[in-house]
C-alpha positions in Angstrom: -84.5 77.1 26.5 -85.5 79.3 23.7 -86.3 79.1 19.9 -86.2 81.4 17.3 -89.9 82.2 16.3 -89.0 83.0 12.8 -87.6 79.5 12.1 -89.9 77.1 10.8 -90.8 73.9 13.0 -88.5 70.8 12.2 -85.8 73.2 10.3 -82.9 72.3 12.8 -83.6 68.3 12.5 -83.2 68.9 8.7 -79.8 70.1 9.2 -78.5 67.1 11.1 -77.7 64.5 8.4 -75.4 67.2 6.5 -73.3 67.7 9.6 -73.2 64.2 10.3 -71.7 63.6 6.5 -69.1 66.2 7.1 -67.9 64.9 10.4 -67.6 61.6 8.9 -65.8 62.8 5.8 -63.4 64.8 7.9 -63.0 61.5 10.3 -61.8 59.7 7.3 -59.5 62.1 6.1 -57.8 62.2 9.5 -57.7 58.1 9.4 -56.0 58.5 5.9 -53.6 60.8 6.9 -53.0 58.9 10.1 -52.5 55.5 8.1 -50.0 57.4 5.5 -48.2 58.5 8.3 -48.1 55.0 9.8 -46.9 53.6 6.7 -44.2 56.5 6.2 -43.2 55.4 9.8 -42.9 51.8 8.8 -40.8 52.6 5.7 -38.4 55.0 7.0 -36.1 52.5 8.9 -36.2 50.3 6.2 -34.8 52.9 3.8 -32.6 54.3 6.4 -30.9 50.7 6.8 -30.7 50.2 3.1 -29.2 53.9 2.4 -26.5 53.0 5.2 -25.6 49.6 3.4 -25.3 51.4 0.2 -23.1 54.0 1.3 -20.8 51.5 3.0 -20.7 49.2 0.1 -20.5 51.7 -2.6 -17.9 54.1 -0.4 -15.5 50.7 -0.3 -16.1 50.4 3.6 -16.9 46.7 3.0 -14.2 46.1 0.5 -11.7 44.8 2.8 -14.2 42.4 4.5 -15.0 41.2 0.6 -11.3 40.6 0.0 -11.2 38.4 3.2 -14.0 36.5 2.0 -12.3 36.0 -1.6 -9.2 34.7 0.0 -11.1 32.5 2.4 -12.9 30.8 -0.4 -9.6 30.5 -2.1 -8.4 28.4 0.8 -11.6 26.3 1.2 -12.1 25.6 -2.8 -8.9 23.7 -3.9 -8.7 22.5 -7.3 -5.7 20.4 -9.1 -3.4 22.3 -11.9 -4.0 21.0 -15.3 -0.5 19.8 -15.5 0.1 21.2 -18.9 2.8 23.9 -17.5 6.6 23.2 -16.0 8.7 25.6 -14.3 12.1 25.8 -15.0 13.3 27.8 -11.9 16.3 29.5 -11.3 16.5 28.4 -7.8 19.0 28.6 -4.9 20.7 25.4 -5.7 21.3 26.7 -9.3 23.0 29.6 -7.9 25.1 27.8 -5.7 26.2 25.4 -8.5 26.8 28.1 -11.4 28.5 30.5 -8.5 28.1 33.8 -10.7 25.3 36.1 -11.4 24.3 37.3 -13.8 24.9 34.3 -15.6 26.1 34.7 -19.3 23.4 34.4 -21.8 25.0 31.4 -23.3 23.5 29.1 -20.2 20.0 30.5 -21.3 20.7 29.7 -25.0 22.0 26.1 -23.8 18.9 25.6 -21.7 16.7 26.9 -24.6 18.3 24.3 -27.0 17.8 21.6 -24.5 14.2 22.2 -24.1 13.2 22.6 -27.7 15.1 19.2 -28.1 12.9 17.7 -25.3 10.0 18.6 -27.2 8.6 21.7 -25.4 5.5 23.1 -26.9 6.2 26.5 -26.1 9.1 28.3 -23.7 8.3 31.6 -21.9 11.5 33.4 -20.1 10.5 35.6 -17.1 14.2 36.8 -17.7 15.1 40.4 -18.4 17.0 40.6 -21.9 16.5 44.4 -22.5 19.8 45.2 -22.4 23.1 44.1 -24.0 25.7 41.8 -22.7 28.8 40.3 -24.0 28.6 40.2 -27.9 29.3 36.7 -28.1 27.0 35.5 -25.4 24.2 37.6 -27.4 25.2 36.1 -30.4 24.8 32.6 -29.4 21.3 33.4 -27.4 19.9 34.9 -30.6 21.1 31.9 -32.7 19.0 29.7 -30.1 16.0 31.9 -30.5 16.5 31.7 -34.1 16.4 27.6 -34.0 13.4 27.8 -32.0 11.1 28.0 -34.7 8.9 31.1 -32.9 7.9 28.8 -30.0 9.6 31.3 -27.4 7.8 34.2 -25.6 10.4 37.1 -24.1 9.2 39.3 -21.1 8.6 43.1 -21.4 8.5 45.2 -18.1 6.9 48.3 -17.1 9.4 50.1 -14.8 9.2 53.3 -12.7 11.9 55.6 -13.5 11.8 58.8 -11.4 8.1 58.7 -11.2 7.4 58.1 -14.9 6.5 54.8 -16.5 9.5 53.6 -18.8 8.9 50.4 -21.0 11.3 47.8 -21.1 11.4 45.7 -24.1 13.8 42.8 -25.2 16.5 43.8 -27.5 15.3 44.0 -30.8 18.0 41.1 -32.0 16.2 38.8 -29.7 12.4 40.2 -30.1 12.5 39.4 -34.1 12.8 35.5 -33.2 10.3 35.6 -30.6 6.7 37.1 -29.3 6.8 39.7 -26.5 4.4 39.4 -23.6 3.8 41.6 -20.5 4.8 40.5 -17.1 3.5 43.2 -15.2 1.2 43.2 -12.2 -0.9 45.2 -10.1 -1.6 44.4 -6.5 -4.6 45.8 -4.7 -4.3 48.7 -1.8 -3.6 46.0 0.6 -0.4 45.1 -1.2 -1.8 41.7 -2.3 -2.3 40.7 -6.1 -5.7 39.3 -6.7 -6.5 40.6 -9.9 -4.9 40.7 -13.5 -5.6 41.6 -17.2 -5.1 39.3 -20.0 -4.1 42.3 -22.4 -2.0 45.2 -20.9 -2.1 48.5 -22.2 1.6 49.6 -23.7 1.6 53.2 -24.9 -0.7 52.9 -28.1 -1.2 49.1 -28.1 -1.8 46.5 -25.9 0.4 43.4 -24.8 -0.9 40.1 -23.9 0.3 38.9 -20.4 2.7 36.1 -20.5 0.6 33.6 -18.8 -2.4 34.3 -20.9 -0.3 33.9 -24.3 0.7 30.5 -23.1 -2.8 29.2 -23.4 -2.6 30.3 -27.2 -6.2 31.0 -26.9 -7.9 33.9 -29.0 -11.0 34.1 -26.6 -9.0 36.0 -24.0 -11.2 37.9 -21.5 -11.0 41.7 -22.5 -11.9 43.0 -18.8 -9.8 42.4 -15.8 -10.2 39.2 -13.8 -9.4 37.7 -10.3 -6.9 34.8 -10.4 -8.1 31.6 -9.0 -5.6 31.1 -6.1 -7.6 28.0 -5.2 -5.6 26.3 -7.9 -2.8 23.9 -6.2 0.4 25.5 -7.0 2.3 22.5 -5.7 0.9 20.6 -8.6 2.8 22.6 -10.9 5.9 20.5 -12.1 9.3 22.1 -11.4 12.7 21.4 -12.9 16.0 23.3 -11.7 17.9 25.3 -14.3 21.2 23.6 -13.6 19.6 20.2 -14.1 18.5 21.3 -17.4 21.7 23.0 -18.3 23.8 19.8 -17.3 21.0 17.3 -18.9 20.1 15.7 -15.6 16.7 16.0 -16.2 13.7 13.5 -17.5 12.8 14.8 -21.0 9.7 13.0 -21.4 8.2 15.3 -18.5 8.7 18.3 -20.8 7.4 16.9 -24.1 4.5 18.8 -25.2 4.3 21.2 -22.2 4.5 24.7 -21.8 7.5 25.9 -20.1 8.1 29.1 -18.0 11.7 30.0 -17.2 12.4 32.5 -14.3 13.7 33.2 -10.9 12.4 31.8 -7.8 14.9 32.2 -5.5 14.2 34.8 -2.8 18.0 36.4 -3.4 16.7 37.7 -6.8 13.7 39.2 -5.6 10.1 39.2 -7.7 8.4 37.9 -4.7 4.7 38.7 -4.8 2.1 38.7 -2.3 -1.1 36.5 -3.0 -3.9 35.1 -1.3 -4.0 31.3 0.1 0.0 31.1 -0.5 1.2 34.2 1.0 4.0 34.8 -1.3 4.9 33.4 -4.7 7.5 33.9 -7.3 6.6 36.0 -10.1 6.9 32.9 -12.7 4.9 30.9 -10.5 2.3 33.8 -10.6 2.4 33.8 -14.5 1.5 29.9 -14.3 -1.4 30.7 -12.3 -2.6 32.8 -14.7 -2.3 30.2 -17.5 -4.1 27.8 -15.2 -6.8 30.5 -14.4 -7.3 31.1 -18.0 -6.7 27.5 -19.4 -9.4 26.1 -16.7 -12.0 28.6 -17.6 -11.5 29.9 -14.0 -11.1 33.9 -14.7 -13.2 35.0 -11.9 -15.5 37.9 -12.1 -17.4 39.9 -9.7 -21.2 40.5 -9.6 -22.3 44.0 -10.2 -23.0 46.4 -7.3 -26.8 46.6 -8.6 -27.6 43.2 -8.1 -25.9 43.1 -4.8 -28.0 46.2 -3.7 -31.3 44.8 -5.1 -30.7 41.6 -2.9 -30.0 43.5 0.2 -33.4 45.7 -0.5 -35.2 42.2 -0.3 -33.6 41.1 2.7 -34.4 44.3 4.6 -38.1 44.8 3.3 -38.6 40.9 4.2 -36.7 40.6 7.5 -37.4 43.8 9.3 -41.2 43.2 9.9 -40.4 39.4 10.8 -37.7 40.1 13.6 -40.4 42.2 15.2 -42.2 39.1 15.8 -39.5 36.7 16.7 -38.0 35.8 19.9 -34.6 37.2 20.4 -33.2 33.2 20.4 -34.6 32.9 17.2 -33.9 36.1 15.5 -30.2 35.6 16.5 -30.1 32.2 15.0 -31.6 33.7 11.8 -29.1 36.3 11.8 -26.0 33.7 12.2 -27.6 31.1 9.9 -28.2 33.7 7.3 -24.9 35.1 7.6 -23.3 31.6 7.0 -26.0 30.8 4.3 -25.0 33.9 2.1 -21.4 33.2 2.5 -22.0 29.4 1.7 -23.8 30.4 -1.5 -20.7 32.6 -2.5 -18.8 29.5 -2.0 -20.9 27.2 -3.9 -21.3 29.9 -7.0 -17.6 30.4 -6.9 -16.9 26.4 -7.1 -19.4 25.9 -9.8 -18.9 29.2 -11.9 -15.9 31.6 -12.3 -18.3 34.2 -10.1 -17.4 36.1 -6.8 -20.3 37.2 -5.0 -20.1 40.0 -2.7 -22.0 39.1 0.5 -20.9 41.6 3.1 -23.6 44.1 2.1 -26.0 41.0 2.5 -24.8 40.1 6.0 -25.0 44.1 7.0 -28.0 44.3 6.0 -29.4 41.2 8.2 -27.4 42.6 11.3 -29.1 46.2 10.7 -32.6 44.5 10.4 -32.0 42.6 13.2 -30.7 45.4 15.5 -33.8 47.4 14.6 -36.2 44.9 15.4 -34.3 44.0 18.6 -34.7 47.7 19.7 -38.5 47.8 18.8 -38.9 44.6 20.9 -37.5 46.2 23.9 -39.8 49.0 23.7 -42.9 46.8 23.6 -41.7 44.6 26.4 -43.6 46.5 29.0 -46.7 46.1 27.3 -46.1 42.4 26.6 -45.5 41.7 30.7 -49.5 42.7 31.2 -50.6 40.6 28.4 -48.6 37.7 29.5 -49.9 37.6 33.0 -53.6 37.5 31.4 -52.3 34.6 29.1 -51.0 32.6 31.9 -54.6 32.8 33.5 -56.0 31.8 30.3 -53.5 28.8 30.0 -54.1 27.9 33.7 -57.9 27.3 32.9 -57.0 25.7 29.7 -54.6 23.1 31.2 -57.2 22.1 33.8 -59.6 21.4 31.1 -56.6 19.2 29.5 -56.3 17.3 32.7 -59.9 16.7 33.2 -60.2 15.3 29.7 -57.0 13.3 29.6 -57.0 9.5 28.8 -54.8 8.8 31.7 -55.6 9.0 35.2 -54.0 12.1 36.7 -54.0 12.2 40.6 -51.9 14.8 42.6 -50.9 14.0 46.4 -49.3 16.3 48.7 -46.5 15.3 50.9 -48.2 13.5 53.7 -49.6 11.1 50.8 -53.1 12.4 50.9 -55.2 12.9 47.3 -55.4 16.7 46.2 -57.1 16.2 42.9 -58.8 13.3 41.0 -59.5 13.9 37.5 -62.2 12.2 35.1 -60.3 9.5 33.9 -59.4 8.4 37.4 -62.7 8.4 38.3 -63.3 6.0 35.5 -60.6 4.0 36.1 -60.9 3.3 39.8 -64.7 3.7 40.0 -64.6 6.4 42.7 -65.7 10.2 42.4 -63.3 13.0 43.1 -65.4 13.9 46.5 -64.7 10.4 47.5 -61.2 10.4 47.3 -59.9 13.9 48.0 -58.1 14.2 51.4 -57.8 10.5 51.8 -54.7 8.4 51.8 -53.5 7.6 48.4 -52.8 3.8 49.5 -56.9 3.2 48.9 -55.7 2.8 45.2 -53.8 0.1 45.1 -54.3 -3.7 46.3 -54.5 -4.3 49.9 -52.0 -7.1 50.0 -49.3 -4.8 48.6 -49.5 -1.9 51.1 -46.8 -3.5 53.0 -44.4 -4.1 50.0 -41.6 -1.3 49.8 -42.1 -0.7 46.0 -45.7 0.4 46.8 -44.8 2.5 49.9 -42.2 4.1 48.0 -44.3 4.8 44.9 -46.8 6.6 46.8 -44.5 8.6 49.0 -43.3 10.9 45.8 -40.7 12.6 48.0 -38.7 9.4 48.3 -39.3 8.0 44.8 -39.5 9.6 41.5 -39.8 8.5 37.8 -41.1 5.5 36.5 -42.9 3.8 35.2 -43.8 1.3 37.7 -46.1 -1.4 37.6 -48.5 -2.4 40.4 -51.9 -3.9 41.1 -54.5 -1.2 41.4 -58.0 -1.9 43.2 -61.1 -0.4 42.2 -64.0 0.3 44.3 -65.8 -2.9 44.1 -62.6 -4.4 45.2 -61.5 -5.8 41.7 -57.9 -5.6 40.9 -56.0 -4.7 37.6 -52.6 -4.0 36.1 -51.6 -0.5 36.8 -49.0 1.4 35.3 -47.6 4.5 37.4 -45.4 7.4 36.3 -44.6 10.1 39.4 -43.5 13.7 38.6 -42.8 16.7 41.1 -44.3 20.1 41.3 -44.1 23.1 43.7 -47.3 25.0 44.0 -47.0 27.9 46.6 -44.1 26.7 48.6 -45.7 23.1 48.7 -44.3 20.3 47.0 -47.0 18.1 45.3 -46.6 14.7 43.5 -48.4 14.1 40.1 -49.3 10.3 39.7 -50.0 9.3 35.7 -52.1 6.0 36.0 -52.9 3.7 33.5 -55.0 0.5 33.1 -52.6 -1.9 31.3 -54.8 -5.0 31.9 -55.4 -5.7 28.2 -51.9 -4.8 27.1 -50.4 -7.4 29.8 -52.9 -9.9 28.3 -51.9 -9.0 24.8 -48.3 -9.2 25.6 -48.7 -12.5 27.5 -50.2 -13.8 24.3 -47.7 -12.5 22.0 -45.0 -14.3 24.2 -46.5 -17.5 24.1 -47.1 -17.2 20.4 -43.4 -16.2 20.0 -42.3 -19.1 22.3 -44.3 -21.5 20.1 -42.5 -20.1 17.0 -39.3 -20.5 18.3 -39.9 -24.0 19.2 -41.2 -24.8 15.9 -38.0 -23.1 14.1 -35.8 -24.8 16.6 -37.5 -28.4 15.7 -36.8 -27.9 12.0 -34.1 -30.0 10.5 -33.1 -27.5 8.0 -31.2 -24.1 9.0 -33.5 -21.2 9.8 -32.6 -17.6 9.9 -34.5 -14.1 9.4 -32.7 -10.8 8.9 -34.4 -7.4 9.2 -34.3 -4.6 6.3 -30.9 -3.2 7.5 -29.3 -7.1 7.5 -29.4 -7.7 11.2 -30.2 -11.0 12.6 -33.4 -11.2 14.1 -33.8 -14.9 14.5 -32.2 -18.3 14.0 -32.3 -21.7 15.1 -29.5 -24.0 16.4 -29.3 -25.9 13.0 -28.1 -22.5 11.3 -25.6 -22.3 14.0 -24.4 -25.8 13.2 -24.3 -25.5 9.4 -22.2 -22.2 10.0 -19.8 -23.9 12.7 -20.1 -20.6 14.6 -18.1 -20.8 18.1 -19.8 -17.4 19.5 -21.3 -18.0 22.8 -23.1 -14.5 22.9 -26.6 -14.6 21.2 -26.5 -13.9 17.4 -29.3 -11.5 17.4 -28.4 -8.0 16.3 -25.1 -9.3 14.4 -25.4 -8.5 10.6 -25.0 -10.8 8.1 -21.6 -9.7 7.0 -20.3 -10.2 10.7 -21.9 -14.1 10.2 -20.0 -14.3 7.4 -16.5 -12.8 8.5 -16.9 -15.1 11.3 -17.3 -18.2 9.3 -14.3 -17.4 7.2 -12.1 -16.8 10.6 -13.4 -20.2 11.7 -12.8 -22.1 8.4 -9.4 -23.1 7.1 -10.5 -23.0 3.5 -11.3 -19.4 3.6 -7.9 -18.3 5.6 -6.5 -16.5 2.4 -7.8 -12.6 3.0 -8.3 -12.1 -0.6 -10.2 -15.2 -1.4 -12.0 -14.3 1.8 -13.2 -11.0 1.0 -14.3 -12.0 -2.6 -16.3 -15.1 -1.0 -17.9 -12.8 1.6 -18.8 -10.2 -1.2 -20.2 -12.8 -3.5 -22.3 -14.3 -0.7 -23.6 -10.6 0.4 -24.5 -10.2 -3.3 -26.4 -13.3 -3.7 -28.5 -12.3 -0.9 -29.2 -8.7 -2.0 -30.3 -10.2 -5.4 -33.6 -11.7 -6.3 -32.6 -15.0 -6.4 -34.7 -17.2 -4.6 -32.5 -20.3 -4.6 -28.7 -20.9 -4.5 -26.1 -23.3 -3.2 -23.2 -22.1 -0.9 -20.0 -23.8 0.7 -20.1 -23.3 4.4 -17.5 -24.3 7.5 -15.9 -27.9 6.9 -17.1 -28.7 3.6 -20.7 -28.3 4.3 -22.7 -27.6 1.1 -26.2 -25.8 1.7 -29.1 -24.9 -0.8 -30.2 -21.6 0.4 -34.0 -20.8 -0.2 -34.5 -16.9 0.5 -37.8 -14.9 0.7 -38.2 -11.2 1.0 -40.8 -9.8 3.5 -42.9 -6.9 3.0 -41.1 -4.7 5.5 -37.5 -5.6 3.4 -36.3 -8.3 5.7 -34.9 -11.6 4.4 -36.0 -15.0 5.7 -33.6 -18.1 4.6 -33.7 -21.7 4.9 -30.4 -23.7 4.9 -31.1 -27.4 3.7 -28.1 -29.3 4.0 -27.3 -31.0 0.7 -23.9 -32.3 1.4 -24.1 -35.6 0.7 -26.3 -35.0 -2.4 -23.6 -32.7 -3.8 -21.1 -35.5 -2.9 -22.9 -38.0 -4.8 -23.2 -35.4 -8.0 -19.4 -34.8 -7.6 -18.8 -38.7 -7.4 -20.9 -39.1 -10.7 -19.1 -36.4 -12.5 -15.7 -37.9 -11.5 -17.0 -41.3 -12.3 -18.3 -40.0 -15.6 -14.8 -38.1 -16.4 -12.7 -41.2 -15.6 -15.0 -43.3 -18.1 -14.7 -40.8 -20.5 -10.6 -40.8 -19.9 -10.8 -44.7 -20.0 -12.8 -44.5 -23.5 -10.2 -42.3 -24.9 -7.7 -44.1 -23.6 -9.0 -47.3 -24.8 -9.8 -45.9 -28.3 -6.2 -44.7 -28.5 -4.8 -48.0 -27.3 -6.6 -49.6 -29.8 -5.2 -47.5 -32.3 -1.9 -47.8 -31.4 -2.2 -51.9 -30.9 -3.8 -52.4 -34.2 -0.4 -50.6 -35.6 2.0 -52.6 -32.8 0.2 -56.1 -33.8 -0.1 -55.4 -37.5 3.6 -54.3 -37.8 5.1 -57.8 -36.6 2.4 -59.8 -38.1 3.1 -58.1 -41.4 6.7 -59.0 -41.2 5.9 -62.7 -40.3 3.5 -63.1 -42.7 5.6 -61.4 -45.5 9.1 -63.0 -44.8 7.3 -66.6 -44.4 5.4 -66.2 -47.7 8.8 -65.3 -49.4 10.1 -68.4 -47.8 7.1 -70.6 -48.8 7.2 -69.2 -52.5 10.9 -69.7 -52.8 11.0 -66.1 -54.1 14.8 -65.7 -53.6 15.7 -69.4 -54.6 15.4 -72.8 -53.0 15.1 -72.9 -48.9 18.7 -73.6 -48.7 19.8 -69.9 -49.7 21.5 -67.9 -46.9 18.8 -65.0 -47.5 16.1 -67.3 -45.9 18.3 -67.1 -42.5 18.0 -63.4 -42.4 14.1 -63.8 -42.9 13.9 -66.4 -40.3 15.6 -64.1 -37.6 13.3 -61.2 -38.8 10.3 -63.9 -38.4 11.7 -64.6 -34.9 12.2 -61.1 -33.7 8.8 -60.2 -34.9 7.4 -62.9 -33.4 9.1 -62.2 -30.1 8.0 -58.6 -30.3 4.5 -59.8 -30.9 4.8 -62.1 -27.9 6.3 -59.0 -25.8 3.1 -56.9 -26.6 0.4 -59.6 -25.9 2.3 -60.6 -22.8 2.3 -56.7 -21.6 -1.5 -56.6 -22.3 -2.1 -59.8 -20.7 -0.2 -58.8 -17.7 -1.6 -55.4 -17.4 -5.3 -56.9 -18.0 -4.7 -59.6 -15.2 -3.3 -56.7 -12.8 -6.3 -54.7 -13.4 -8.8 -57.6 -13.0 -6.8 -58.4 -9.8 -5.9 -61.7 -11.1 -2.2 -61.5 -11.1 0.0 -63.0 -8.5 3.5 -62.6 -7.6 5.5 -65.7 -6.9 8.3 -64.6 -4.1 11.7 -66.3 -4.1 14.9 -65.1 -3.0 16.7 -62.6 -5.4 20.3 -61.7 -5.2 20.6 -57.7 -6.2 24.0 -58.6 -8.0 22.7 -61.5 -10.4 19.6 -59.3 -11.0 21.6 -56.2 -12.2 24.1 -58.5 -14.5 21.1 -60.1 -16.1 19.4 -56.8 -16.9 22.4 -55.2 -18.1 23.0 -58.1 -20.3 19.7 -58.0 -21.9 19.7 -54.4 -22.6 23.3 -54.0 -23.4 23.0 -54.8 -27.1 20.2 -52.4 -27.8 22.2 -49.5 -25.8 25.4 -50.2 -27.8 23.4 -50.3 -31.3 21.8 -46.7 -29.9 25.2 -45.2 -29.1 24.7 -45.1 -25.2 26.9 -45.9 -22.4 25.5 -47.8 -19.5 27.1 -47.3 -16.1 26.3 -49.3 -13.0 26.4 -48.2 -9.3 25.7 -50.4 -6.5 27.2 -51.2 -3.1 24.7 -53.8 -2.2 25.5 -56.7 -4.6 25.0 -59.2 -2.2 21.8 -58.3 -0.9 19.1 -60.7 -1.2 15.5 -59.7 -1.6 12.1 -61.5 -1.1 10.4 -60.7 -4.3 9.2 -62.2 -7.9 12.6 -62.5 -9.8 10.4 -62.4 -13.1 8.5 -59.3 -12.0 11.7 -57.3 -10.4 13.3 -58.0 -13.9 10.3 -57.0 -16.1 10.3 -53.5 -13.9 13.8 -52.8 -14.5 14.0 -53.9 -18.3 10.8 -51.7 -18.8 12.7 -48.9 -17.2 15.8 -49.5 -19.1 13.9 -50.0 -22.2 12.4 -46.5 -21.7 15.7 -44.7 -20.9 17.5 -46.3 -24.1 14.4 -45.3 -26.2 14.2 -41.6 -25.0 18.0 -41.0 -25.0 19.6 -39.3 -28.0 22.8 -40.7 -29.1 26.0 -40.3 -27.0 23.8 -39.9 -23.7 24.2 -41.8 -20.8 22.1 -44.5 -18.5 22.9 -45.4 -14.8 21.5 -48.2 -13.0 21.7 -47.9 -9.2 21.0 -50.1 -6.4 21.0 -48.8 -2.7 19.3 -48.7 0.6 18.1 -45.5 1.9 18.0 -44.1 5.5 14.6 -45.6 6.1 15.9 -49.1 5.3 13.7 -49.4 2.0 15.5 -50.8 -1.0 15.8 -48.9 -4.0 16.6 -49.6 -7.6 17.1 -46.0 -9.5 17.4 -45.8 -13.6 18.6 -42.4 -14.4 19.5 -40.8 -18.0 20.0 -37.6 -19.6 17.4 -38.0 -22.4 14.8 -35.8 -23.7 12.5 -36.0 -20.3 9.5 -34.7 -19.8 7.5 -31.8 -18.3 6.0 -32.3 -14.5 2.4 -32.1 -15.6 3.0 -34.9 -18.3 4.1 -37.3 -15.8 1.0 -38.7 -14.6 -0.2 -39.2 -18.1 3.0 -41.3 -18.6 2.1 -43.4 -15.6 -1.4 -44.2 -16.8 -2.3 -47.1 -18.6 -1.9 -46.7 -22.7 -0.6 -42.8 -22.0 2.1 -41.7 -24.2 3.8 -38.5 -24.2 3.9 -36.7 -27.6 7.7 -35.7 -28.5 9.7 -35.7 -31.6 12.0 -38.4 -30.4 9.2 -40.6 -29.0 7.6 -40.5 -32.2 10.2 -42.2 -33.7 9.8 -45.4 -31.5 7.3 -47.8 -31.3 5.6 -48.8 -28.1 2.2 -49.3 -26.4 2.6 -46.9 -23.5 2.2 -50.2 -21.0 5.8 -50.2 -20.0 5.6 -47.5 -16.9 2.3 -48.4 -15.8 2.9 -52.1 -15.7 6.2 -51.5 -14.0 4.5 -49.1 -11.2 1.7 -51.9 -10.9 4.2 -54.6 -10.0 6.1 -52.3 -7.8 2.7 -51.7 -5.8 2.2 -55.5 -5.8 5.4 -55.8 -3.9 4.4 -53.2 -1.3 6.3 -50.2 -2.9 5.9 -47.9 -5.7 7.3 -46.1 -8.7 8.6 -42.3 -8.4 9.4 -40.4 -11.7 11.4 -37.2 -11.6 12.2 -35.5 -14.9 13.0 -32.0 -16.4 12.3 -31.2 -20.0 15.7 -31.9 -22.1 17.4 -32.5 -18.5 16.7 -36.2 -18.5 14.5 -38.8 -16.4 15.0 -40.4 -12.9 12.7 -43.2 -12.1 13.1 -45.0 -8.6 11.7 -48.0 -7.7 10.8 -48.6 -3.9 10.9 -51.9 -2.1 9.6 -51.8 1.6 12.2 -52.7 4.1 10.6 -55.8 5.0 11.6 -57.3 1.9 15.4 -57.1 2.5 16.4 -60.3 3.5 20.3 -59.9 3.8 21.1 -56.5 4.4 24.5 -55.3 3.5 27.1 -55.7 6.3 28.0 -51.9 6.0 24.3 -51.1 6.6 23.3 -53.9 8.8 24.0 -52.0 12.1 22.4 -48.9 11.1 19.2 -50.8 9.6 17.4 -51.6 12.8 17.5 -48.0 13.9 16.5 -46.6 10.8 13.5 -49.0 10.6 12.4 -47.5 13.9 11.5 -44.2 12.0 8.9 -43.4 9.9 8.8 -45.2 6.6 7.0 -43.6 3.6 5.7 -45.9 1.0 4.9 -44.6 -2.6 1.6 -46.7 -2.7 -0.3 -45.2 0.1 -3.6 -46.8 -1.2 
């Protein structure tokens, strides 16, 4: 090695730092260049994907897919029509019945007049009136248009004549009485109509589309829009043209409506391809234009720029993520993302009149996925090596997990010998791994179980797998304990090993035994309760109940109630209880009970099976469950009801007694006043000496008043004695004919004076009865007196006596008087009860006649039955039991024994 002698010593060492700095700067520059190139390589695929998406989208390559999505959203998002539009259609039936085409314009004029008369708000014609027809027909139509007060819309057409557009307007004589609107439509390139313009350019002006003009709105959309074909066209009301022409339609359906009149018959053409429905007639398309604008559903598409911005975000956000995802996860992301963006467009269109273009977003997802999938395939070779290293690391990790596991893990080979023994196994069994490896696994279980089949199978893993199994384990010092074992299988280098997962469950079994003992004691305590007990969980399922709860609900289920819902139990109670057989009442009752239990009330009463009434005390548990105690309060409830009934009866008796006293004060005062008055006149000889003839009349009045007073007092005393149980009947032989004669003779004078006819009907005159003659006469006279009192002049009364098919003897008094309602009969039979009526108010009475007759009949073992209809008369039937018939009529003598064998109904069933 040589050196330059001219160089000073140490000069070479001084130049080294400058060189190192220069090399570092060059290295940093290279690293920056490489980093920039790396970033550029990372950005270039993303930019290429975005450029491809933009070209496909802006160039129209995705338009057919977007149209398909739009049509699909119309199929999924259905909504009802407004009901404001009615279509009068020129349908095939109208063509058949009118049997000519084109129709004379007089038909259109007649239909227009009928629609206006029916109250239609506006009438829009989708019929060509651009050329003249017969003068008379045009005049009739012009007259009808003039009378419509400007409520008619006539169509204008843009027709292609030899390649040039030609404007087809209605005749000026028609147009000056109506508004002209455009009916032209422009389908998309695939021949399907999706878009419309509310304002259609015509030469130097613009015409409003017919359907848009019907809305009568001033804020019509300036730009074109997509029709909402999700509106149900079947909701639009239709009326046939010929029905309107002949007046066979419901005018109320057209009142205040907007009417579109046009051809829907296929024979007349004008069929337009549309989404969702396939083909619609031109008038129906105009109706859809109206519905779209009227319901603010004029759908607009989102501008391309926001769509491309979202695509950029998707490409930037997902391309890098797809590189780190598994192919299954990334595929799932692409599928769910594609469905998600379509769902977003569906939700947006459902809420707003807005159509999102989602095909660019789906294409962005797909291209980013394919790019990430390709890069992962390139990196797979490098991943295989790393995977082998990772497996070794995981193997060491799992060994540590096994060693530190809380459960004992023991592996045994196919000969039943222990291969491995972890630390938990050493702790549980008191043996070290060195002591156990290579020995039979049977040393881990109690010796007394070595001969048991379950133990042998459990330790021979190739014969039994799964678990858990319970058996007795044995420690090294000979102590036994409860052991739980789960067996799984693993293959290692063509050798089958069994993995035993073992756990000491001695403490768990002791706790479980204590829990079962506590649960048994709780069930015994609940079962011994006198009240019903039930517990439900937070979902309303029954957890626990005692037998008293079953008895109160009269449940016939043999299966356990645990797990049944509260509603199931109530329905079973309804099904087995006759008082809840009506379905509506049962559903109401069930809902009422469920609402009570859901409420915060802590106590309420409920009626259960067979009339049982229970007081329910309920309490919510911390976990949302419900504890209910059912106390049987049926007897208490009955006593309360009895006290309430007794109170009501006492109140009714008090009111009846008050009425009776008021009535009796009048009834007693009237004859007493007459007696005192006439006797005073006789005493004072006010009309002369006592020999005067007038005193004889006064004496008769005194006698009559005294007799009336005596009758009233007798009735009161009789009722009082009967009510007190001191009245006794004096039985004797009573001949029916003589009894009837006596009663008719006594009542005849009163009936004649009232202008009434009294008839008698009896074929048992010779029959004798065992009864109290005075009581029977009093019964019949009371009934006949009532009939005379409440039958207007000119009426008829009938007294009948007969023996019915059961052998009972009947007295029947029938009149055609004022009668009474069915609900008034119990009041008429009550003591001191009287029915208020115009005729009844003109007659005196205490209201004791019918109750006295009923009591006397009941004392004979019979009863009194009333049948009455307001203004239709009354029938009073006195029934005496067959045993009181002593000498039956010979005509019924042969039948009577047979009749008496049958079931006999007695009115008094007390």
